[in-house]
C-alpha positions as CSV (number, residue, x, y, z in Angstrom):
1,M,-9.2,42.8,15.8
2,Q,-10.9,42.7,19.2
3,R,-10.1,39.5,21.2
4,R,-13.8,38.9,21.8
5,T,-14.4,39.0,18.1
6,I,-11.6,36.6,17.4
7,L,-12.9,34.1,19.9
8,G,-16.4,34.3,18.5
9,I,-15.6,33.8,14.8
10,A,-17.0,30.5,13.5
11,G,-14.8,27.9,11.9
12,A,-14.5,27.4,8.2
13,A,-17.7,26.5,6.3
14,S,-18.7,22.9,6.8
15,G,-19.6,20.7,3.9
16,G,-22.9,19.1,3.0
17,A,-23.8,15.4,3.2
18,L,-20.4,14.1,2.3
19,F,-20.0,11.2,4.7
20,S,-23.4,9.7,5.5
21,L,-23.0,8.0,8.8
22,R,-25.6,7.2,11.5
23,A,-25.1,8.8,14.9
24,S,-25.2,6.5,17.9
25,A,-24.2,6.4,21.5
26,R,-22.0,3.4,20.7
27,A,-20.0,5.5,18.2
28,A,-19.5,8.3,20.7
29,A,-18.3,5.9,23.3
30,G,-16.1,4.1,20.9
31,A,-14.5,7.4,19.9
32,S,-13.6,8.1,23.5
33,D,-12.2,4.6,24.0
34,D,-10.1,5.0,20.9
35,W,-8.7,8.3,22.1
36,S,-7.7,6.7,25.4
37,A,-6.0,3.8,23.5
38,W,-4.2,6.3,21.2
39,K,-2.9,8.2,24.3
40,A,-1.7,5.0,26.0
41,A,0.2,4.0,22.8
42,F,1.7,7.2,21.6
43,L,1.6,10.0,24.2
44,T,4.1,10.0,27.1
45,P,3.3,11.3,30.6
46,E,5.4,14.4,29.8
47,G,3.3,15.2,26.7
48,R,5.5,14.0,23.9
49,I,3.9,12.2,21.0
50,V,6.2,9.4,19.9
51,D,6.7,8.1,16.3
52,A,8.5,4.8,17.0
53,L,9.2,4.1,13.3
54,Q,11.1,7.3,13.1
55,G,13.6,6.5,15.9
56,D,11.1,7.5,18.6
57,A,11.1,11.0,17.3
58,S,8.6,13.7,18.0
59,H,7.6,16.2,15.3
60,S,5.9,19.6,15.3
61,E,3.3,18.0,13.1
62,G,2.5,15.2,15.6
63,Q,2.3,17.7,18.5
64,G,0.0,19.9,16.5
65,W,-2.2,16.9,15.6
66,G,-2.2,15.8,19.2
67,L,-3.4,19.3,20.3
68,L,-6.2,19.2,17.7
69,L,-7.3,15.8,18.8
70,A,-7.1,16.5,22.5
71,H,-9.3,19.6,22.0
72,A,-11.8,17.6,19.9
73,E,-12.1,15.0,22.7
74,G,-12.5,17.7,25.3
75,D,-9.4,16.4,27.0
76,R,-8.0,19.6,28.6
77,E,-5.4,17.7,30.7
78,A,-3.9,16.0,27.6
79,F,-4.0,19.3,25.6
80,D,-2.1,21.2,28.3
81,R,0.4,18.4,28.7
82,I,1.1,18.3,24.9
83,L,1.3,22.1,24.8
84,D,3.7,22.2,27.8
85,W,6.1,19.7,26.3
86,T,6.0,21.5,22.9
87,D,6.7,24.8,24.5
88,A,9.7,23.4,26.5
89,H,11.3,21.3,23.7
90,L,10.2,22.6,20.2
91,A,9.6,26.4,20.8
92,Q,13.3,27.1,20.6
93,R,13.6,29.2,17.5
94,R,14.0,33.0,17.5
95,D,10.6,33.3,15.8
96,P,7.2,31.9,16.9
97,L,7.6,28.8,14.6
98,L,8.6,25.4,16.1
99,A,11.7,23.3,15.4
100,W,10.3,20.4,13.5
101,R,12.0,17.4,15.0
102,W,13.2,16.2,18.5
103,K,14.8,12.9,19.2
104,P,15.8,11.2,22.5
105,G,19.4,12.0,23.2
106,P,20.3,14.9,20.9
107,G,17.0,16.6,21.4
108,I,16.4,19.0,18.5
109,D,18.5,17.7,15.7
110,D,17.1,20.2,13.1
111,Y,16.0,23.7,14.1
112,N,14.2,24.2,10.8
113,N,10.5,24.3,11.0
114,A,7.8,22.4,9.2
115,S,4.9,24.5,7.9
116,D,2.2,21.9,8.4
117,G,3.3,21.5,12.0
118,D,3.1,25.2,12.6
119,L,-0.3,25.4,10.8
120,F,-1.9,22.7,12.9
121,H,-0.3,24.1,16.1
122,A,-1.9,27.6,15.4
123,W,-5.2,26.1,14.4
124,A,-5.5,23.9,17.5
125,L,-4.7,26.9,19.7
126,L,-7.4,29.0,18.0
127,R,-10.0,26.2,18.3
128,A,-9.1,25.8,22.0
129,A,-9.2,29.6,22.6
130,R,-12.8,29.7,21.3
131,T,-13.9,26.8,23.4
132,R,-12.2,28.1,26.6
133,D,-12.9,31.8,25.8
134,D,-9.2,32.2,26.5
135,P,-7.5,35.3,25.1
136,R,-4.0,34.0,25.9
137,L,-4.5,31.0,23.7
138,A,-5.9,33.3,21.0
139,E,-2.8,35.6,21.3
140,R,-0.5,32.6,20.9
141,A,-2.4,31.4,17.9
142,E,-2.1,34.8,16.3
143,R,1.6,35.0,16.9
144,V,2.1,31.7,15.1
145,A,-0.3,32.6,12.3
146,R,1.5,35.9,11.7
147,A,4.8,34.1,11.5
148,I,3.4,31.8,8.9
149,D,2.1,34.8,7.0
150,T,5.4,36.7,7.1
151,I,8.0,34.0,6.9
152,L,6.4,31.1,4.9
153,V,4.2,32.7,2.3
154,R,6.1,33.8,-0.8
155,P,5.3,34.8,-4.4
156,S,5.2,31.9,-6.9
157,P,8.0,31.8,-9.5
158,L,5.4,30.5,-11.9
159,D,3.0,33.5,-11.4
160,G,4.2,36.5,-9.4
161,D,0.6,37.4,-8.5
162,A,0.0,34.0,-6.9
163,L,1.3,32.9,-3.4
164,L,3.0,29.7,-2.3
165,L,3.3,28.1,1.1
166,R,6.9,27.3,1.7
167,P,7.5,24.0,3.5
168,A,10.0,25.6,5.9
169,A,11.7,28.9,6.7
170,E,15.1,27.6,5.6
171,R,16.2,25.6,2.5
172,F,13.8,24.5,-0.2
173,S,14.4,27.7,-2.2
174,A,16.7,28.5,-5.2
175,P,16.8,31.3,-7.7
176,G,13.6,31.0,-9.8
177,S,12.4,27.9,-7.9
178,E,10.4,27.1,-4.7
179,T,10.0,23.5,-3.6
180,I,6.6,22.7,-2.0
181,N,4.9,19.9,-0.3
182,P,1.3,19.7,-1.6
183,S,0.2,18.0,1.6
184,Y,1.1,21.0,3.7
185,Y,-1.9,22.9,2.3
186,M,-4.8,22.7,4.7
187,P,-7.4,25.1,3.3
188,R,-9.8,24.9,6.3
189,A,-7.1,25.8,8.8
190,L,-5.6,28.6,6.6
191,Q,-8.9,30.2,6.0
192,D,-9.9,29.9,9.6
193,L,-6.7,31.6,10.8
194,A,-7.0,34.2,8.1
195,A,-10.5,35.2,9.1
196,A,-9.7,35.2,12.9
197,F,-6.7,37.4,12.6
198,A,-7.3,39.5,9.5
199,L,-4.5,37.9,7.5
200,P,-5.7,38.1,3.8
201,R,-2.4,36.6,2.5
202,L,-3.3,33.4,4.4
203,A,-6.6,33.3,2.6
204,Q,-5.0,34.0,-0.7
205,V,-2.3,31.3,-0.3
206,S,-5.0,28.8,0.5
207,T,-7.0,29.7,-2.6
208,D,-3.9,29.8,-4.8
209,G,-2.7,26.6,-3.3
210,E,-6.0,24.9,-4.2
211,A,-5.5,26.1,-7.8
212,L,-2.0,24.8,-7.9
213,L,-2.9,21.4,-6.6
214,A,-5.7,21.2,-9.2
215,R,-3.2,21.9,-11.9
216,L,-0.8,19.3,-10.5
217,A,-3.6,16.7,-10.3
218,R,-4.4,16.9,-14.0
219,S,-1.6,14.4,-14.6
220,G,-2.5,12.1,-11.8
221,P,-2.1,11.7,-8.0
222,L,-0.2,14.5,-6.3
223,P,3.5,14.0,-5.6
224,D,5.0,14.2,-2.2
225,W,7.3,17.0,-3.3
226,I,7.6,19.2,-6.4
227,A,9.5,22.3,-7.5
228,I,7.6,25.2,-8.8
229,T,9.8,27.1,-11.3
230,K,9.4,29.9,-13.8
231,G,9.0,27.2,-16.5
232,G,6.4,25.2,-14.6
233,P,6.3,22.3,-12.1
234,A,9.4,20.1,-12.1
235,P,10.8,17.2,-10.0
236,A,12.2,18.3,-6.6
237,K,15.8,17.4,-6.5
238,G,16.6,14.8,-3.8
239,L,13.0,14.5,-2.6
240,S,10.2,12.0,-3.3
241,A,8.3,12.4,-6.5
242,L,6.0,9.6,-5.6
243,H,2.4,9.8,-4.3
244,S,3.1,8.4,-1.0
245,Y,2.8,8.9,2.8
246,D,3.0,12.6,2.5
247,A,0.8,13.3,-0.5
248,M,-2.0,10.9,0.6
249,R,-3.0,13.5,3.3
250,A,-3.8,16.2,0.7
251,A,-7.1,14.5,-0.2
252,L,-8.1,14.3,3.5
253,Y,-7.4,18.0,4.0
254,L,-9.3,19.0,0.9
255,V,-12.3,16.9,1.9
256,W,-12.1,18.3,5.5
257,S,-12.2,21.7,3.9
258,A,-15.4,20.9,2.0
259,R,-13.5,20.5,-1.3
260,A,-14.7,17.0,-2.2
261,A,-14.9,17.8,-5.9
262,H,-11.3,19.0,-6.1
263,P,-9.3,17.3,-8.8
264,A,-6.7,16.0,-6.3
265,V,-9.5,14.3,-4.4
266,T,-10.8,12.8,-7.6
267,A,-7.4,11.5,-8.5
268,S,-7.1,9.8,-5.0
269,R,-10.5,8.4,-5.4
270,K,-9.6,6.6,-8.6
271,L,-6.8,4.6,-6.9
272,D,-7.5,0.9,-6.8
273,T,-8.0,-0.2,-3.2
274,T,-9.1,-3.8,-4.0
275,D,-6.0,-5.4,-2.4
276,G,-5.2,-2.8,0.2
277,V,-4.8,1.0,0.2
278,P,-2.0,2.2,-2.2
279,V,0.6,4.0,0.0
280,S,3.2,4.5,-2.8
281,V,2.2,5.3,-6.4
282,D,4.1,6.5,-9.4
283,P,2.1,9.6,-10.4
284,A,3.4,9.4,-14.0
285,T,2.2,5.8,-14.7
286,G,-0.3,5.2,-12.0
287,A,1.6,2.0,-11.0
288,V,1.0,1.0,-7.4
289,L,4.4,0.3,-5.8
290,E,3.2,-0.5,-2.2
291,R,0.0,-1.2,-0.4
292,S,-1.0,-1.3,3.3
293,D,-3.9,-2.8,5.2
294,A,-3.5,-0.4,8.2
295,P,-7.0,0.6,9.4
296,G,-6.0,4.3,9.4
297,Y,-5.2,4.3,5.7
298,A,-8.4,2.4,5.0
299,A,-10.4,5.0,7.0
300,L,-8.9,7.8,4.9
301,S,-9.6,5.9,1.7
302,A,-13.2,5.3,2.9
303,L,-13.8,9.0,3.6
304,V,-12.4,10.0,0.2
305,A,-14.4,7.3,-1.6
306,A,-17.6,8.4,0.1
307,T,-17.5,12.1,-0.7
308,G,-20.0,13.2,-3.3
309,Q,-21.9,9.9,-3.2
310,A,-25.5,9.5,-2.2
311,L,-25.0,6.1,-0.7
312,P,-23.5,5.6,2.8
313,A,-19.9,4.7,2.8
314,P,-18.8,1.3,3.9
315,A,-17.7,1.3,7.5
316,P,-13.9,1.4,7.8
317,P,-12.1,-1.2,10.0
318,P,-12.2,-0.7,13.8
319,F,-9.5,1.5,15.3
320,T,-6.4,-0.3,16.7
321,T,-3.1,0.7,18.1
322,R,-1.5,-2.4,16.6
323,Q,-1.0,0.0,13.6
324,S,1.9,2.5,13.9
325,Y,1.6,6.1,15.1
326,Y,1.0,7.6,11.6
327,P,-2.0,5.6,10.4
328,A,-3.4,5.5,13.9
329,T,-3.3,9.3,14.0
330,L,-4.7,9.7,10.5
331,Q,-7.7,7.5,11.5
332,L,-8.6,9.8,14.4
333,L,-8.1,12.9,12.1
334,V,-10.5,11.3,9.6
335,R,-13.0,11.0,12.4
336,L,-12.5,14.6,13.3
337,A,-12.9,15.7,9.7
338,A,-16.2,13.9,9.5
339,R,-17.4,15.5,12.7
340,D,-16.4,19.0,11.4
341,L,-18.3,18.4,8.3
342,G,-21.4,17.7,10.3
343,H,-21.3,14.0,10.6
344,P,-20.9,11.7,13.7
345,P,-17.5,10.1,14.5
346,H,-17.3,6.7,13.0
347,A,-14.1,6.1,11.2
């Protein structure tokens, strides 16, 4: 595909009136102020995004999210700084994928990748390539996208004609079984990369993934991890079967992809948020094991609750960096999702 064509392809189809919010100069200014606060709290001068609750670690996921947010804010300096640090410290594998975790002291302590980190990394590069009309960024995005396609997309043990997105290049596989993380599926990003670089398997794994998540959601909220076997879905040995901090992102990604009616979104919408957002739920019983009042989780819940409704959503709490890295970042991603869907930043 010609580079000019790649740079000119529009993003994934935006949704309809899912999150009815009124545009205002105050909202735009607030978004910029919140981005500045987020950078001051979580982004080092070198370009490393720090998760203090995980031993001051940096992850490929966080670096990819940071690139996406920096691009959305038009912050080229921050984008380049994040990319430079990522290149120097995480791009250490023999393939175009990133090592998933770096910690002060040992540096990379696990060279395995994380598929969601690579997916957001490639998508951010593609979006920036279009804005800057930069073939070099497009070429980099394509290299990562092709590595995802060739290394991480595999036939499903449940249905050989369907494709699965493996969570990583190493581990998570056994004869007749593939363990997946449902929150690693981001249809909008997969479809965008598939269209840009003529990678039909990425489009198929997105569609097949949506179907698989719909099947899993029949019995309740999605689990963080699950094994897909020839006999059907089964608990993933040694990994969380709860609907928790991983799985809660799946509804965000589906809404962001204009899939507001997806069963997994419906299951998340049904969770009781009266006394705080559920952040740990037993999918089998629906019992809420833990709640949080962090504004980022409230923003995510508000977006999910508002989708498909005619009435405007209640305004989520104001952004604050008194919350930790993860909910703070989710809150800015919720805002970006609303903007991509054709609505002003507000969350």
